[in-house]
LOZA-55805 format. One record per residue (C-alpha): x, y, z; residue number from 1; residue in one letter. Coordinates in steps of 0.05 Angstrom, whole numbers, m for minus. Example, Ala and Ser with C-alpha at 12.3 -4.5 7.8 and 13.67 -1.06 7.14 Angstrom:
2
xx|yy|zz|nr|rest
246|m90|156|1|A
273|m21|143|2|S
! end
This chain:
509
xx|yy|zz|nr|rest
2557|826|2255|1|M
2499|765|2246|2|N
2422|788|2230|3|R
2404|754|2289|4|Q
2446|805|2346|5|S
2408|854|2315|6|F
2336|829|2318|7|I
2337|816|2400|8|E
2353|889|2416|9|P
2303|915|2368|10|K
2245|876|2389|11|N
2255|899|2455|12|D
2258|970|2426|13|I
2188|957|2389|14|I
2157|932|2450|15|S
2171|1000|2484|16|L
2142|1035|2432|17|Q
2079|989|2424|18|S
2068|1003|2500|19|A
2072|1077|2498|20|F
2028|1076|2435|21|L
1973|1037|2480|22|R
1988|1092|2540|23|S
1973|1149|2496|24|K
1906|1164|2461|25|S
1902|1175|2387|26|L
1874|1252|2405|27|E
1941|1273|2450|28|S
1987|1239|2395|29|R
1947|1288|2340|30|K
1954|1351|2386|31|T
2036|1343|2388|32|L
2033|1319|2313|33|G
2060|1252|2333|34|Q
2064|1198|2274|35|F
2109|1146|2299|36|F
2153|1111|2251|37|T
2145|1022|2242|38|G
2210|987|2257|39|S
2220|970|2178|40|V
2212|1041|2162|41|V
2265|1060|2210|42|S
2303|1008|2190|43|D
2303|1023|2120|44|Y
2311|1099|2128|45|M
2371|1083|2174|46|A
2404|1041|2116|47|S
2406|1095|2069|48|L
2462|1128|2117|49|V
2531|1115|2089|50|V
2592|1110|2138|51|K
2613|1177|2160|52|P
2694|1194|2158|53|K
2690|1216|2236|54|S
2721|1183|2294|55|N
2662|1191|2334|56|T
2598|1191|2295|57|V
2547|1247|2322|58|R
2473|1233|2309|59|I
2416|1284|2312|60|L
2342|1258|2329|61|D
2300|1326|2325|62|A
2233|1290|2347|63|G
2252|1225|2374|64|A
2192|1194|2405|65|G
2205|1133|2437|66|T
2275|1134|2402|67|G
2259|1074|2344|68|I
2299|1115|2294|69|L
2366|1134|2338|70|T
2367|1064|2349|71|A
2359|1035|2273|72|S
2413|1088|2263|73|T
2461|1075|2319|74|A
2460|996|2305|75|L
2469|1012|2226|76|H
2532|1053|2246|77|C
2552|995|2290|78|L
2544|948|2235|79|G
2581|992|2186|80|M
2636|992|2237|81|G
2629|1056|2277|82|C
2648|1034|2343|83|R
2634|1107|2378|84|T
2571|1143|2368|85|V
2539|1203|2409|86|H
2464|1216|2394|87|A
2430|1284|2416|88|V
2351|1269|2418|89|L
2298|1328|2422|90|Y
2232|1306|2451|91|E
2166|1354|2475|92|L
2131|1301|2501|93|D
2160|1287|2572|94|C
2120|1222|2581|95|E
2154|1191|2525|96|A
2222|1206|2556|97|V
2224|1141|2599|98|V
2215|1097|2544|99|S
2263|1139|2503|100|L
2315|1127|2557|101|E
2303|1052|2560|102|Q
2313|1048|2489|103|T
2379|1087|2491|104|L
2400|1037|2543|105|K
2385|979|2501|106|I
2427|1005|2447|107|V
2486|1023|2493|108|Q
2485|952|2524|109|N
2480|930|2449|110|K
2555|969|2429|111|F
2584|951|2496|112|C
2579|877|2476|113|K
2611|896|2420|114|Q
2665|932|2443|115|L
2639|994|2424|116|G
2614|1055|2455|117|T
2548|1093|2454|118|F
2526|1155|2489|119|T
2471|1204|2489|120|Y
2444|1260|2521|121|E
2363|1280|2518|122|I
2326|1343|2518|123|C
2264|1351|2535|124|C
2248|1417|2496|125|E
2219|1443|2436|126|D
2277|1429|2377|127|F
2254|1486|2331|128|V
2252|1539|2386|129|L
2318|1510|2416|130|A
2351|1519|2357|131|R
2411|1479|2364|132|P
2457|1503|2307|133|D
2459|1567|2351|134|K
2481|1551|2414|135|K
2553|1558|2440|136|E
2599|1497|2443|137|N
2555|1448|2399|138|I
2591|1411|2348|139|Q
2554|1394|2280|140|P
2523|1329|2265|141|F
2535|1282|2223|142|D
2472|1239|2214|143|I
2398|1266|2225|144|S
2349|1205|2214|145|V
2275|1238|2231|146|I
2204|1234|2231|147|N
2186|1302|2255|148|P
2119|1327|2275|149|P
2064|1349|2229|150|Y
2017|1410|2244|151|F
2006|1476|2205|152|K
2025|1548|2235|153|Y
2012|1616|2217|154|S
2067|1653|2190|155|A
2041|1721|2233|156|K
2028|1702|2301|157|D
2072|1632|2305|158|S
2129|1629|2348|159|P
2157|1581|2297|160|Y
2161|1623|2236|161|A
2201|1679|2277|162|K
2252|1616|2299|163|A
2268|1603|2233|164|V
2258|1668|2191|165|A
2329|1675|2191|166|D
2330|1612|2146|167|L
2267|1610|2103|168|Y
2197|1655|2100|169|H
2140|1623|2093|170|G
2071|1593|2122|171|D
2088|1522|2118|172|P
2080|1461|2170|173|N
2119|1443|2231|174|I
2152|1393|2191|175|Y
2189|1445|2147|176|A
2220|1479|2206|177|S
2247|1416|2232|178|F
2278|1394|2171|179|M
2308|1460|2164|180|A
2330|1471|2231|181|V
2367|1397|2228|182|V
2402|1418|2162|183|M
2425|1481|2197|184|A
2457|1436|2254|185|S
2490|1396|2201|186|M
2568|1395|2193|187|K
2585|1400|2115|188|A
2575|1332|2087|189|G
2527|1314|2139|190|G
2470|1263|2112|191|Q
2394|1279|2131|192|M
2341|1231|2119|193|V
2268|1247|2128|194|T
2198|1221|2121|195|I
2142|1271|2117|196|T
2083|1290|2070|197|P
2096|1302|1999|198|R
2067|1367|2006|199|S
2134|1411|2011|200|F
2158|1389|1937|201|T
2104|1435|1910|202|N
2059|1494|1936|203|G
2067|1576|1942|204|L
2076|1558|2019|205|Y
2137|1517|2022|206|F
2167|1563|1965|207|K
2220|1596|2012|208|G
2233|1531|2038|209|F
2255|1491|1986|210|R
2300|1550|1962|211|E
2336|1537|2030|212|Y
2334|1461|2026|213|L
2360|1457|1955|214|L
2412|1508|1973|215|T
2442|1483|2026|216|E
2437|1407|2005|217|S
2440|1360|1947|218|A
2375|1317|1940|219|L
2397|1244|1924|220|S
2341|1207|1939|221|L
2264|1207|1937|222|I
2224|1147|1961|223|H
2150|1155|1958|224|I
2101|1114|1989|225|F
2026|1118|1957|226|K
1985|1101|2023|227|H
2002|1146|2082|228|R
1958|1101|2127|229|D
2007|1043|2118|230|K
2061|1074|2133|231|V
2060|1099|2208|232|F
2046|1060|2276|233|N
1990|1113|2287|234|N
1926|1075|2284|235|D
1895|1138|2240|236|D
1880|1141|2165|237|S
1853|1207|2168|238|S
1911|1241|2138|239|V
1915|1226|2058|240|L
1977|1263|2039|241|Q
2025|1217|2006|242|E
2090|1203|2037|243|N
2161|1213|2017|244|I
2224|1192|2043|245|I
2284|1240|2029|246|C
2367|1229|2029|247|Y
2396|1295|2026|248|L
2470|1316|2040|249|V
2498|1385|2064|250|K
2540|1421|2017|251|G
2536|1372|1966|252|S
2522|1368|1887|253|N
2491|1313|1847|254|T
2479|1301|1775|255|N
2423|1251|1783|256|T
2364|1233|1836|257|I
2338|1168|1848|258|T
2266|1155|1857|259|V
2246|1098|1885|260|R
2170|1078|1896|261|S
2128|1027|1937|262|S
2057|1018|1957|263|D
2069|1013|2036|264|C
2123|990|2093|265|D
2116|919|2074|266|I
2145|929|2005|267|S
2195|985|2023|268|I
2259|943|2009|269|N
2226|915|1937|270|H
2214|977|1913|271|A
2220|1004|1836|272|D
2280|1045|1828|273|E
2300|1095|1776|274|K
2348|1148|1768|275|Q
2339|1211|1738|276|Y
2378|1271|1715|277|P
2368|1331|1770|278|V
2336|1380|1718|279|H
2276|1329|1710|280|L
2264|1329|1779|281|I
2279|1393|1801|282|V
2248|1443|1764|283|D
2295|1511|1750|284|S
2257|1540|1696|285|S
2224|1582|1748|286|N
2226|1613|1817|287|N
2185|1556|1848|288|Q
2240|1502|1845|289|R
2182|1451|1839|290|L
2207|1379|1860|291|I
2169|1335|1810|292|R
2167|1252|1831|293|I
2149|1208|1773|294|P
2123|1140|1812|295|E
2142|1103|1751|296|S
2183|1094|1685|297|A
2116|1110|1645|298|C
2105|1172|1685|299|A
2178|1194|1678|300|A
2167|1193|1598|301|V
2100|1234|1609|302|I
2138|1281|1644|303|L
2203|1281|1597|304|Q
2151|1293|1543|305|K
2116|1351|1578|306|A
2181|1386|1592|307|E
2194|1391|1509|308|T
2125|1432|1504|309|F
2152|1511|1497|310|K
2114|1549|1537|311|T
2077|1541|1603|312|T
2004|1559|1618|313|F
2019|1625|1645|314|E
2066|1642|1586|315|D
2012|1618|1535|316|A
1966|1674|1556|317|G
1919|1641|1603|318|Y
1903|1663|1680|319|F
1882|1623|1733|320|I
1849|1641|1797|321|S
1820|1622|1857|322|T
1738|1633|1867|323|G
1724|1693|1905|324|R
1664|1668|1943|325|V
1692|1644|2016|326|V
1629|1612|2042|327|E
1637|1614|2110|328|H
1654|1689|2111|329|R
1599|1698|2068|330|T
1536|1664|2098|331|R
1498|1727|2098|332|Q
1496|1727|2016|333|Y
1480|1658|2005|334|I
1413|1624|1996|335|T
1374|1565|1974|336|K
1323|1616|1935|337|E
1346|1602|1865|338|T
1291|1639|1825|339|R
1293|1706|1850|340|T
1324|1770|1807|341|K
1365|1796|1862|342|N
1411|1731|1860|343|T
1458|1694|1818|344|V
1488|1623|1810|345|P
1539|1607|1861|346|L
1582|1549|1831|347|Y
1612|1500|1875|348|R
1652|1438|1860|349|P
1592|1394|1847|350|H
1579|1437|1793|351|N
1639|1424|1757|352|V
1638|1362|1721|353|T
1680|1342|1669|354|P
1674|1383|1605|355|L
1614|1414|1628|356|T
1593|1458|1684|357|A
1520|1450|1708|358|T
1481|1492|1751|359|W
1401|1490|1747|360|T
1381|1511|1820|361|G
1344|1441|1824|362|N
1402|1399|1853|363|H
1396|1390|1932|364|R
1472|1421|1934|365|K
1451|1486|1891|366|D
1454|1554|1920|367|V
1454|1623|1895|368|S
1489|1688|1921|369|F
1443|1754|1931|370|S
1461|1814|1904|371|L
1465|1856|1969|372|N
1515|1913|1989|373|E
1583|1898|1982|374|D
1568|1835|1935|375|H
1620|1857|1874|376|D
1679|1841|1918|377|K
1653|1775|1915|378|H
1630|1768|1847|379|M
1664|1769|1778|380|I
1631|1783|1715|381|K
1592|1733|1678|382|N
1630|1704|1622|383|G
1660|1643|1589|384|T
1707|1606|1639|385|Y
1735|1543|1646|386|V
1725|1520|1720|387|L
1774|1473|1755|388|L
1761|1438|1822|389|K
1816|1449|1876|390|R
1799|1384|1908|391|F
1779|1314|1878|392|S
1753|1265|1923|393|S
1783|1197|1940|394|K
1743|1157|1904|395|D
1751|1207|1830|396|E
1798|1166|1784|397|K
1821|1245|1759|398|Q
1861|1293|1799|399|R
1844|1347|1747|400|L
1765|1360|1733|401|V
1753|1418|1691|402|A
1693|1443|1653|403|S
1667|1498|1610|404|V
1619|1560|1639|405|H
1593|1594|1585|406|L
1570|1662|1591|407|A
1503|1647|1557|408|K
1487|1597|1607|409|M
1454|1646|1655|410|H
1434|1715|1631|411|Y
1460|1757|1690|412|C
1516|1807|1700|413|E
1552|1774|1753|414|W
1569|1704|1765|415|I
1598|1673|1830|416|G
1654|1623|1843|417|F
1662|1590|1905|418|G
1737|1582|1931|419|N
1736|1508|1925|420|K
1743|1519|1855|421|T
1793|1554|1809|422|N
1775|1592|1742|423|Y
1812|1609|1680|424|I
1809|1663|1631|425|G
1852|1689|1577|426|V
1893|1754|1601|427|L
1868|1814|1576|428|G
1814|1784|1530|429|G
1753|1744|1529|430|E
1756|1673|1525|431|L
1722|1645|1463|432|S
1677|1574|1465|433|T
1722|1534|1420|434|I
1786|1556|1463|435|E
1747|1538|1530|436|A
1730|1472|1506|437|Y
1802|1456|1481|438|G
1829|1484|1553|439|L
1778|1438|1586|440|A
1797|1383|1540|441|A
1866|1383|1554|442|V
1861|1399|1626|443|L
1814|1328|1626|444|N
1865|1286|1587|445|S
1901|1230|1613|446|S
1967|1256|1599|447|F
1955|1328|1635|448|M
1926|1288|1699|449|D
1992|1244|1701|450|K
2031|1304|1684|451|Y
2000|1338|1745|452|F
2007|1279|1787|453|R
2086|1281|1774|454|C
2081|1347|1802|455|I
2031|1341|1860|456|S
2017|1289|1912|457|G
1958|1313|1948|458|N
1884|1317|1920|459|T
1890|1396|1926|460|Q
1896|1436|1857|461|V
1931|1502|1869|462|N
1940|1555|1823|463|A
2008|1558|1834|464|T
2024|1488|1802|465|E
1975|1501|1742|466|I
2012|1574|1729|467|R
2083|1540|1719|468|V
2061|1473|1680|469|M
2080|1461|1614|470|K
2031|1469|1568|471|F
2006|1472|1494|472|P
2002|1531|1458|473|S
1945|1568|1445|474|R
1941|1546|1379|475|D
1934|1471|1396|476|Q
1893|1488|1445|477|V
1842|1514|1398|478|K
1854|1454|1348|479|E
1832|1412|1405|480|I
1775|1458|1423|481|G
1748|1451|1350|482|E
1728|1378|1357|483|Q
1719|1377|1437|484|A
1660|1424|1436|485|Q
1625|1371|1382|486|K
1624|1318|1438|487|L
1558|1302|1468|488|M
1575|1260|1529|489|L
1652|1264|1565|490|F
1686|1200|1565|491|E
1762|1203|1585|492|T
1778|1153|1519|493|A
1744|1205|1472|494|K
1779|1260|1504|495|I
1844|1227|1496|496|D
1833|1209|1424|497|L
1826|1283|1412|498|I
1883|1312|1448|499|V
1943|1262|1445|500|N
1948|1264|1363|501|P
1954|1343|1367|502|V
2003|1341|1436|503|L
2041|1280|1400|504|G
2032|1240|1451|505|V
1993|1186|1428|506|V
2040|1128|1446|507|D
2056|1150|1511|508|L
1983|1138|1547|509|I
! end
């Protein structure tokens, strides 16, 4: 089938999607968690599918929108020689169903012209709550190419958590529930292609989901996007997470995982590609099963080097905790008065700068914490800690920003760390000044920052990922600290000159 024969129906399908997008406000789409897939991305996702062996290919679309993904997938199947295709499509937004049916009619006509048969059924209901895998007399599916909705829900009171409790436990995002139910609906050897945020690849909230997904299927390919706002037809750039396309096969095994990387949809068909052993991408050394994604060959070398470290952050003897002060719950304690006897410094993200933490009380954002009744449950004993920002801004070059807080900086019994910072110390002991500077230097180094980016794709630094990161030994940290504490001014290049020789990574950065 020539390329021109595909272009004509796809143009009509794209027009239907564009018209629907114009008819819906951005706010109404956000309410439903809708981020619409563009034509280039939908065609690319469909192209990852290999020809099923079934006589009648069954396609499942779990969040159909106006049907562009099913259209791309069905037409791709037709191009591979699949003459009989049946699609089951779920779409909760009843306003989209008219455009969806028009799209499917276009596909149906295309099949007829090629002497094929395309049939479909539309289910205007909530896919996760409907649980098609549990319905009687429904055959499992061969293919599912999906762009699921995106919004968070609570594991305590959301019906979605109850609906997927037999598959996995956790408090993640609705897109993970869509992926889990789709996987449960697939036949052995069934192919699932998804475009989602990268967040499920790490983090405690997605631990149960990762275990389910990686047990039920083989992750064969990951395509990473570096710019979320250039992937979806949503006229919205407020969602900052990186996005990935994943190709998974149910009940299968693989020894390698292909990683592709592109900036946006325009360059999607010219992505950099590399194959890696599964153990490098899926960390099986702990119960988190983090999925690490090196964006380049250089990042892969850094990841491989980090894997040679003999210990992890936690096993080296360090702890990391999130600051105890949640400001919106403790407003009665927080004051701009910074010079009174009954207050102690409260460290916020702006106080955490590379290598040295600074709180003078003179900065416009500096605040104190009043030692009123029950203050102790929000405070920790003043001591020497390393502070690590939990969130980095878009314009910061470093994802990891760490600084040293010395006990002698403030002559007070208690100290306050906000929950937008992490604080680090030694398990069962006191952190020395030298070791604190060593820890801060390691975390601020280019090597560790690039290693962390392989683990996490968003701007949040969670304690869970830090705990299981491969890490230098305490002796190495102290060796680095001996030199780092002499630095009068932070410069990444100077930090790297100290850290890299000790870690044996001089030629990698």
